[in-house]
Each structure stands twice: as structure tokens, then as C-alpha cells.
C-alpha positions in Angstrom: 0.0 0.0 0.0 1.5 3.3 -1.1 -0.2 6.3 0.5 0.2 10.0 0.0 -0.9 12.5 2.7 -1.3 16.1 1.8 -0.6 18.4 4.7 -0.9 22.2 5.2 0.7 24.6 7.6 -1.8 26.7 9.6 -1.7 29.1 12.5 -2.2 27.6 16.0 -5.8 27.9 17.1 -4.7 30.3 19.9 -3.4 32.8 17.4 -4.6 36.4 17.7 -5.7 37.3 14.2 -4.6 40.6 12.8 -4.2 42.0 9.3 -1.7 44.4 7.8 -1.0 46.3 4.5 -4.5 47.9 4.4 -6.2 44.7 5.5 -4.9 42.7 2.5 -2.4 40.4 4.3 -2.5 38.2 7.4 0.0 39.4 10.0 2.3 36.4 10.6 4.5 38.2 13.2 4.9 36.0 16.3 2.5 33.4 14.9 3.1 29.7 15.8 2.3 27.4 12.9 1.2 23.7 13.2 0.1 20.9 11.0 -3.5 21.4 10.0 -5.4 19.2 12.6 -7.5 17.4 9.9 -4.3 16.6 8.0 -2.7 15.2 11.1 -5.7 12.8 11.5 -5.3 11.8 7.9 -1.6 11.1 8.5 -2.3 9.0 11.6 -4.9 6.9 9.8 -2.5 6.4 6.8 0.1 5.1 9.3 -2.5 2.8 10.9 -3.4 1.4 7.5 0.2 0.7 6.5 0.9 -0.9 9.9 -1.9 -3.3 9.2 -1.5 -4.1 5.6 2.1 -3.0 4.9 3.3 -0.1 2.7 4.7 3.4 2.9 3.4 6.9 3.7 4.7 10.0 1.9 3.7 13.5 3.1 3.5 16.3 0.6 3.2 20.0 1.3 2.9 23.1 -0.9 4.8 25.9 0.9 8.0 27.8 1.6 11.0 26.8 3.7 9.4 28.3 6.8 7.0 25.3 6.9 9.6 22.6 7.2 9.2 22.3 10.9 5.7 21.0 10.4 7.0 18.6 7.7 9.6 17.3 10.1 7.0 16.8 12.7 5.0 14.7 10.2 8.2 12.6 9.6 8.6 12.3 13.4 5.0 11.0 13.7 6.0 8.2 11.3 5.8 9.2 7.6 8.6 7.5 5.6 9.5 10.5 3.5 8.3 14.0 2.5 8.0 16.3 -0.5 7.8 20.1 -0.3 6.7 22.0 -3.4 8.5 25.3 -3.1 5.6 27.8 -3.5 3.2 29.7 -1.4 -0.1 28.0 -1.1 -2.4 30.9 -1.9 -5.1 29.2 -3.9 -6.8 25.8 -3.6 -6.7 25.1 -7.4 -3.0 26.0 -7.5 -2.3 23.6 -4.6 -4.2 20.8 -6.2 -2.4 21.4 -9.5 1.0 21.1 -7.9 0.1 17.9 -5.9 -1.5 16.4 -9.0 1.5 17.0 -11.1 3.7 15.3 -8.6 1.4 12.4 -7.9 0.4 11.6 -11.5 3.2 9.1 -12.1 3.8 7.9 -8.6 1.2 5.2 -8.5 -0.2 6.0 -5.1 -3.0 3.6 -4.0 -4.6 6.1 -1.7 -4.3 9.9 -1.3 -5.4 11.6 2.0 -6.3 15.2 2.6 -8.0 16.8 5.6 -11.6 17.9 5.2 -10.4 21.5 5.2 -7.7 23.7 6.6 -8.6 25.6 9.7 -7.3 28.9 8.5 -9.3 29.4 5.2 -11.9 26.5 5.7 -12.1 26.1 1.9 -12.5 22.3 1.8 -11.7 22.2 -2.0 -8.4 20.4 -2.4 -9.7 16.9 -2.1 -12.3 17.2 -4.9 -10.0 19.3 -7.1 -7.1 16.9 -6.7 -9.3 13.9 -7.5 -10.6 15.6 -10.6 -7.2 16.6 -11.9 -5.9 13.0 -11.3 -9.2 11.5 -12.8 -9.7 9.5 -9.6 -12.8 8.9 -7.5 -13.1 10.8 -4.2 -15.0 10.4 -1.0 -15.1 13.3 1.4 -15.4 13.7 5.2 -14.8 10.1 6.0 -15.0 9.0 9.7 -13.7 5.4 9.2 -11.9 3.5 6.5 -10.9 -0.2 6.1 -9.0 -1.7 3.2 -10.3 -5.0 1.8 -8.0 -6.0 -1.0 -8.3 -3.4 -3.7 -11.4 -1.8 -2.2 -11.8 0.9 0.5 -14.9 0.6 2.8 -15.7 3.9 4.5 -18.2 5.7 6.7 -18.8 9.3 5.9 -20.8 12.2 7.3 -24.0 13.3 5.5 -26.7 15.7 6.6 -28.6 14.1 9.4 -26.5 10.9 9.6 -23.8 8.8 8.1 -23.5 6.5 5.1 -21.3 3.5 4.4 -19.6 3.5 0.9 -17.1 1.4 -0.9 -14.8 2.5 -3.7 -12.0 0.8 -5.7 -8.4 2.0 -5.3 -6.7 4.2 -6.2 -8.8 7.1 -4.8 -8.7 10.4 -2.9 -10.3 10.8 0.6 -10.6 13.7 3.1 -10.5 13.1 6.8 -13.1 14.1 9.3 -12.4 14.6 13.0 -13.9 11.2 14.1 -11.5 9.3 11.8 -8.9 8.5 14.5 -6.9 10.2 17.3 -3.7 12.1 16.4 -0.3 10.7 17.4 2.3 12.5 19.5 5.8 12.0 18.1 8.1 10.2 20.6 11.9 10.9 21.0 12.8 8.1 18.7 10.6 9.4 16.0 12.0 12.9 16.4 15.5 11.7 16.1 14.7 9.6 13.1 13.0 12.5 11.3 16.3 14.3 11.0 17.6 11.7 8.5 14.4 10.9 6.6 14.3 12.2 3.0 12.7 15.5 2.4 12.6 16.3 -1.3 12.2 20.0 -2.4 10.9 20.5 -5.9 10.0 23.6 -7.8 6.4 24.3 -8.8 5.0 23.8 -12.2 3.4 26.5 -14.2 -0.2 27.0 -13.0 -2.6 29.9 -12.9 -3.8 31.2 -9.6 -7.6 31.5 -10.1 -8.5 33.5 -7.0 -6.9 36.3 -5.1 -7.7 37.9 -1.7 -8.9 41.5 -2.0 -9.2 42.2 1.7 -9.8 40.7 5.1 -12.3 41.8 7.7 -12.5 40.8 11.4 -15.9 39.9 12.7 -17.7 42.7 14.8 -16.8 42.8 18.4 -19.1 41.1 20.8 -21.7 43.4 22.3 -22.4 43.9 26.0 -24.2 41.3 27.9 -27.4 42.0 29.9 -28.1 39.9 32.9 -31.8 39.1 33.7 -32.9 37.6 37.0 -34.2 34.1 36.5 -37.5 35.1 38.1 -38.1 38.0 35.7 -39.3 36.2 32.6 -41.4 39.2 31.5 -38.2 41.4 31.2 -36.4 38.7 29.3 -39.3 38.4 26.8 -39.3 42.2 26.4 -35.6 42.3 25.6 -35.8 39.4 23.2 -38.7 41.1 21.4 -37.7 44.8 21.5 -33.9 44.8 21.5 -32.7 41.4 20.2 -35.8 41.2 17.9 -35.6 37.4 17.7 -39.3 36.9 18.7 
């Protein structure tokens, strides 16, 4: 089993969000970056699969040299090798183009992405990548088992779950119930230093979207406390001020 896991580098969830250059650019000053949590679940599941049926796990990332700490963490968790495409990941179609160009002739049996990155929440790379590689895809999976040349999966749908099967090769995106993330141990951290990390230059690809500006959500308003016994006042506030009833 040969598995490719696509990982992205995102700000830690505790990051204080701020914008610069006339609200057109995210302020990265002092920001701690981590592996996108959904991608980390995908990596863990890929490792669980290869531990069960045999095989290798390669991680791939579209990003600049500043993201190599996250790549090395993925290697420490257990990936066999890594590829970094040396370009800023500013557009989902561009990212999918770059990964597809690399993966096209590598004969991967299974390609994992996270359901979305927690910074832009686009959720597009899985479907775009599958389309560019002309492979089937199943998104937001919560379980996966490999039976010969077939993957059997549970996935989230509105109001419930469904069980689907699909022949390999294919592309899947990981939902949070898929597994529990692994914490790299000291042996893994030491081994990651010598595992291969290939850096390749991007191929020509158009960036189809561009950010015009960012805007923070409005600040939270003041909170009015109402005594539990004063239902009449609560109803008045909901009707006249909040205007929800």
C-alpha cells in the first residue's frame, strides 16, 4: 500500500488574528504554525493502514521553507518521506495542480487530505485533486478499512452517516472522528532528522483566485443579565432589543 498524505501549515488555534497592509495580508508576526489538525488525523490513519497491511506513507506540502518544521513533525510522527513543493499556497486550485503534477506518475494507492484547513476553511483540495488525477473521491470520512483493492468507508452526511465502498486508487478527506492524532516520541523525532525531504520547484499553474481584503468579525456586544424570576423582562428584551421573537 502506497499512501500520499497532503498536509498544510496553519496558525495555531490560539493565534490572535490581525491584518496588515491595508487589510490585505495576514500578520504572521509572532504566529506559531502547526500541521493542520484534519491533515494530522489523515496522517495518523494512513500510518495505521500501513501498519496493518504494509506499505509506505509519503507526506506532501505546498509551501515555503518556513513550513519545514511542520513537515519534520510529520516525519517524526511516522511518515517515511516527504516532499515540499516550493511555492506559497495561496489558492486551492494551485495547490491541487501542484500535488496532482507530482502524484500523476507515482502510482499511489490512496491519497489523503484533511476535510479543510482551519485557516481558510475552503475544503476544496480533495475534490479538485481527484478531478485533476481523474480518480474517485469520498469526502469527510469517519472510518476506512482496506479490503483487497477496495476501501470501505463511513462518511458524514446531513442528518446521519452513510457507508460507501470504492475501488483503489482514490482520494479521501479526513473528518475529525477518523482517529486520534499521534504524538511523536523521542525516537521518531531523532529519526525524522535523517528521513528524506525532497524539495521540488512548482510547475506553471494559474492562480484563479486572489484575496482582495480581510475583515475581522464585529466585536461582541455587552451582555445584559436578567434575573431568572423576571421572565417578563427577558421576553421584552428578546422582542424589542434582540428582535428574535
